[in-house]
N, C-alpha and C positions, 0 to 999 in steps of 0.2 A: 042237903048240905052234908059235908063229911064231918067227922068228929074233930078234925083239926080246926076247922073254921068255927065250930060252935063256941069254943072257949074264948075266941078273940072277938072283941067288939067290932061292929061294922064301922068302917071309916067312910065318911062322906066324901064324895068326889069333889075336889075343889080345883079350879083352874088358876094356878098362880104363875105369874111371869108375864112375858111379853105376848104379842098377838099369836105367835106360833105355839104358845102353851108351854114353852120351856122356861125354866127359872133363869133369871139373870144373876150375875155374880153378886151384885148389891143385894138382891133379894135373898140369895142363899146366905150371905154373910149375916144379914139381919135376922133371918129366921134361925140361924144356928147359934148365934151368940146369946148368952143368957142376959136378961134385962138388967140385972145388977152390973154386969160388966159394961154394957152399953151406957148405963147411967154414970158409972165411974169414969168412962172415957169422956162423956159429955162434961162432967164436972171438971175433969183435968183440962179439957179444952177451954172451958170458960175461965178457969183459974189462969191458965197460960195467956189467954187473950187479955184478961184484966191486968196481968203483970206487964204484958207488952204495951198496953195502953198507958199504964202508969209510967213505964220507962220512956215512952214517946212524949208524954206530957213533960216529964222532967228534962228530957233532951230539948224540947221546944223552949222551955223556960230558960235553960242554960244558953241556948242560942240567942234568945231574946236579950238576955243580960249581956252577952258578948257583943251583940249588935249595938246595943245602947252604949256600951263602953267604947266600942270602935267609933261610933258616931260622935260621942263626946270628945274623944281624943282627936278625931279629924276636925271637929269644930274648933278645938283649942289651937291646933297647929295652923289652921286657916286664919284664925284671929291673929296669931302671932305673925304670920306672913303678911297679912293685911297691914298690921301695925308697922312692920318693917318697910313695906312699900310706901305707906303714907309718910313715914319719916324721911325716906329717900326722896320722895316727891317734894316735901317741904324744904329739904336741904337744897334740892335742885332749884326750886323757886327762889329761895334766898340768894343763891349764887347768881341766878339770872337777873334778879333785881340789882345786885351789886355790880354785875357786869354792865347792865344798862346805865347805871349811874356813872360808872367809870367811862363809858363811851360818850355819854353826854358831856362829862367834864372835859374829856379829851377834845371833843368837837368844839366846845366853847373856847378852849385854849388855842386850838388851831385857827378858829375864826378870828380870835383876838389878834393873833400874830399876823394873820393875813390882812387884817384891817389896818394895822400899823403901817405907817408910811416910812419908808427908809430914808 
């Protein structure tokens, strides 16, 4: 060995990377970034995911409340429309009964006149 190599520790030969022995971009990034930086990034990602999940839950709750309000309003409007239709049907039935009575009275009057002898 030469003098230059004596002072340097021997490095074990390790094969890192894909099948061809070359390092991939992901491996290089992981192997280059310090662990505290990676952990900070993980912590930030977890925090952001937690905030996003909280926002999604809040949006879902707001959508549920809006859906319930819309359903309640639709039910109220439908009930009012049904009540108006029922009232119109009742009025029509009363008018039909009155018309029926008037026609019967007119028929009786016509029969009476026809049965009278001149």
